[in-house]
N, C-alpha and C positions, 0 to 999 in steps of 0.2 A: 311338794309344796312351791308355788311360783308366785313369790310374791308381785304383786303387779301395783300398789300403790301405797303408800305409808306418809301420814302427814300430821303434825302436831300444831296447835294454836292455842293462844291465850285469850280469854275475854276478859277485861279489864274493866273495875269499876270499882264500888266500894268494897264487893267481895270479888274477889277473882276465879274464874273458872279456866282450868286446864281441859283442854280438848285434844282430842286423837282420832283419827280415821284410818281404816285398814281394809284394804281389799287382796284378795287371794284365790287363786284356784289351785286345787288338788288333783293329781292325775295319778291313774293305777298302770303301773304297765304290763303290757298285753304279751302274747307270745310270739307274735311277729315284729317285736321290738319297738312298736310304736306305743302310744301312752293314750289311755282314754280319759278325759274330763269326767270327773265323778262327784266334784262338790266345787260350787262357787262362795267365797265368803265376803260380804261386804256389811261393817258395821262401825259404827261412832262411839265413843263413850266420852263421857265428861266428870270433871272430878273438882269440886268445890272444895276452898281451903275451909269455910265454914267461919270465918274471922274476918273483919272489917280489915281491908288493907293487905290481908297478911298474903305472900309470895306463895306463888303454887307451882313454881318452876320444878320442883322435887315430884308433882304429880304426874309428869309425863312419862317418867320410867315405868310408872303403877300402872297407867292407862295402856301404854302398848303391851306391857306383860299382859294383862287382863284380856286384851284383844288377842293376842297371840293364842293365848289358853282356849279363850272360845273359839279359835279358828281350830286349833287342834281337836277339839272336843268334837266340832261339826265334822270334821273329816274322819275322825275315827267311828263317828256312828254311822254303819254301813246301810242302816235302816233307812236313812234319809241321801242315800247316793242317789245320782240320776239312772236313771233304769235305761234310756237312751241317750247318748252322746256322742258326738264325732271323736275320732283317735286322730294324734296328731306325730307325725317324726319327732326325733329327740331333738334335732335343730330347732324346732319350732318350739319346743318347752324351754330350751335352752336360750333363747332368742335375748338379747338382753334389753329390748323393748317391746312391751306387749301392745298390741291392738287396743285401740280405743274403746271398741265393745266388750272388749275383754274385763276390763277395769269397772264400768258401768254402763249399762243399756241406754241411758238416755244420751249419751255422747255419739250413739249410731247415726251415721250421716243421714239416713232415710227415717230416722224416728219420726213419728207423727203424734203430737202432742194429744193426749186422752182429756176431754174435758172434765174438769171436776176441781174440788178442792184439797190441796195437799197440806197436810198438818204435822208433817217431820221431813228433813231433807233425804231419808231412806226411802220414802213415797216417791220422793221426784227423782231418785237415781233410778227406779225400774219403771217410771212412768205410768204409776198405778195409785191414783188418787184414790182415798179413803172413802172420800165423798164424791160417787162419780155423778155429777149432774152437770147440766149446762149452765153457768152461774150467768145470771141477770147483771150486766154491767154498766152503769153510769160511764159516759164518756164526754169530755169537753176538751177542748183546746187549751193549752197553758197561753197565758199572755207572756210578753217580754219575749225578744229577738232572740235570747239565748234558747230558749223553748218552741222556738217557730217550727211547726210541723209536727210536735210531740203531742200527745194528749194525756189529761190525767184520768186514772180511771179506779173506779172503785165498784168492787163486786160485792154482791148481795146473795145470802141465801134465802132460799124461799121455801116458806113455812109450810104445815099441812093445810092450810086455811088461805093459801096464795096470796100470803104477805110477804115482803121482803126485809130481810134485815140484815143491816152492815156484816160484813164478812171480817170483823177485826182480830179474830181467834186464828185465822189460818197463816201457814207459814207461805203460801203460796197459791197460785191458782192457774188454770189454761182455760181458754176459750175454745180451746179443740185447734187454735191456728199457732198461737205463742204461748209461750209460758211466761208468766208474773212471779215476780218474789217480791215479799214484804220486807220493808224496812221504815221502822216505827210506825208509823199509821196509815204509811203510803204505799203502793203497789207500782212495779215498773218492770217494764218489759226485758226479758232477758236476750243477749245477743249472744250466739257463739262464736267464741274466739280461742282458736287452737285446741287444747284440752280441756277448755273449760268456756264460762259464760261470764260476761260483763254487761254492764247495764248502765244507762245513765240516771243520776239521781239529785237531788237537792241537797244542799248542805244541810237545809233545813233550820232551824231556831235552835237546835242543838248549841249550847254556848261551847262543850267539850269538842265537838266535831269542827266548829265554826273557827275556835282558835287553832285546832291541826292544821285546818286548812292556809290560815295565815301562817302557821308555823312552817310550812312548807316554802311557802312564798317568802317570808324573811330569809330561812335559811338560802334560798336559791339567790338571794338578792345579794347577801353577803358574802356569798361565793364568787360574786362577778358575774353569773350568768343571767341577770336579770329577773324578772316576777312580778307579778301583780298581787296585791294585800287588798283584799274582798271588803267591802263596807256593806255588801248585799249578803243576809243571810240565806238567800233564795238560789244561789247559784247554782250551774248545772256543772257537776262533776262526775268523771268516769271511777265507778266501782267496781270491784270484782268479787265474784263469788267463788270461795273456797270449796269445790264439790265435796272434798273428803271430812271437811269439818263443819262445812255449813256457815262458816264466818263470811262476814262482809267487811271488806276493806277498801280504802281509796286503791285504786291502780296504780303501781309502781313499774318504772321503766325496766328491763332487762339489763343487767350488768351494773356493776359497783360504780363506775366511772360516767353513769348515763345522767343528763340533768335531772332536776328534781322535775314532777311532774306539773303541769300548770295549772292554775286554778280553775281556768275555763279552758274547754276544748275548743279546738280552733275551727273557725267556722267562715264559710263562703257562701253567702247568699245570691244567687242570680233570680231577680226578678222581671216580671213582664208587665207594666202599667196595663189596665185594661183600655186605655186608649190606643194600645197597640196593637190594633185589629188584626184580624189575618189567621192564617192555618199556624197550627202548631209548629215549633221549631226544633230543632235539637241543639242538644249542648252536650259537649265532652270534656274530661276534665284531664288536662296532661296529656300522657300518651296511653292512657285507660281505654279497652275496646267497648266498654261499657256506654251508649249513649242513651241521654234522657230526654223526653220531649217536654218542652216548655209551650204551656198555651198562655192566651193573653189573660191577665189578671190572675195571673198563678206564679208560683216560686219554687227554686230549687234549693236543698241545702246539702251541704258537702262539708265533709270535716278531714281535709288532708293534713299534711304534715306541716310543722310552724317552721316560719322563718326561713323558708328557702322558696326560691323565685318559681313559680307556677305559670303554665299556658292554659287558659281556658278556652275552649275551642267554639266558635258557631259553626255549625254544620249545615249549608242550607240544601235543599233538596236537589240542587242540580248546580254547579260550577265550585270554584276553588273554598275551602277551609280558610276562614279568617280567625285569627286568637288575639288576646288581650293576656300580656304579662301582669300577675300580682304577686305580693310577698305577702301571705297571709300570716298574722302573729296571733298570739292566744291573749293579747291585751285587748282587742276588740274585733267583733266581726268585721269580714270584708263583704262590701255590698257592691252587687255588680247590676247595673240597669239594661235591660235588652230591649232596642229599638230594632226590630230587623230590617226595615225599610233604608237606614241610614246607611252611608259606606262603612262606617265602624259600628257594626250592630250592638259591641258590648262597650262599655265604659264604666269605669268605678266613680261612686257618688260619695259624697261626704258621711261619715258616719252618721250624723243625726237625721239629715234627709234619707240615707237607706232606712235608719231605724223607724222611721215615722212611716216611710212607702210599705214596707214590709209588715208593720202593725196594722196599716189601712188595710191590706190585702189578706192577712190573717183571722181578724176578727171580723172581716166584713162578707 
C-alpha cells in the first residue's frame, strides 16, 4: 500500500461535521522485482456529532480508520484488481512524493474538462460528471472594479421539454473548457494552483463569513502589519478548494510567520481610452516573458504581489521599451492609463478617476 493523500477537516456550524479524504495505491510484487499497480483507492467520509454545537474532534480517528478499512477491503478483493496496468521499480514505489496524477486524475496537466454537472467531489476527482450534458449557462459581467473582467455565471438543466431550470443542487459543473464550483448559490471558475485549485469568490452577505474576513483584517492591524476592514459584503476574496475533503476556505499563506491574507487581492489595471486610437500595443508586467496586447477601449487586469515596487512595461512595435514603476497595495486597485502617442505612454491616475474610466469601459 502506498498512501498518496490523507487530509482531515471540520465543517463548523450549529452541527459540526468531521471530514476526511484518503487516496492510496496498491501494488503486487512481480517475479522481476518490480511492482504492478493493482488497485487505486480514493474516498471521502463524513461524520456528524448529531448534536448542536457538539465537538467532533474525536470523529477524525473514526473517519481515518473507516477509510483505511475500506481501502484494505478493496485491495483484498482481487476480483476488482486492474487486469492491465503498468509495473514500476521499487525506487518508484518507495519514493516519498507521489506524482499528482497518482493522487487524483483531475490533477493531470493535460486534463480536458468533460462538460456536465458534478454532484460530488469524487465525480470531480475523476472528471466524470454523472449528468454529462453541455449546460446552458447565463453569463454577465460583474459590476465594480474589484470584479472587472470577471463574469457571473448561472448554469441551467435542460428538461425533456426543452425548458431551462436553475442547477441549484449541483456540486459544480463544467462547460467543457473550465471547471466551476458552487459556493452558496453562486458558481465560480476554478484555477489550478500547485497541487490543488483556488478561485476568487464573493464574501457574500453571510454575516459569519463577512465577520471572519474582518477578523483577519483586525488581527493583521493589531499585529502591526496593516490591514483593511471591509464594509462591503461583496468583496472579491481568494478561496482554496481542499481536494481530499471538498472543504472551501479562505486561502491562507504558507508558513506560520507569513502575514495574514488581504481582504482584497492586489489589482493593477492598465486601460486605454477609446479616444487613444491606433493599433494594439503590448504591455508586460515586471520581468515576466508574457506580453499582453491592449487595444483602444479595452483594459488589462493583473494580480501581482503587494507592497513591492513593480515595473509595468510599454513594449512598442519598434524601438526601446519604456516603463512606469508603481507599488501596488491591497487597499485599493492601481490604475494606469495608456496613451501610446505620448512620450511617457503609461501614467498612474487617481483611484476615483481610474475606477470611473474602467467601469465605463467594462459596462459599455
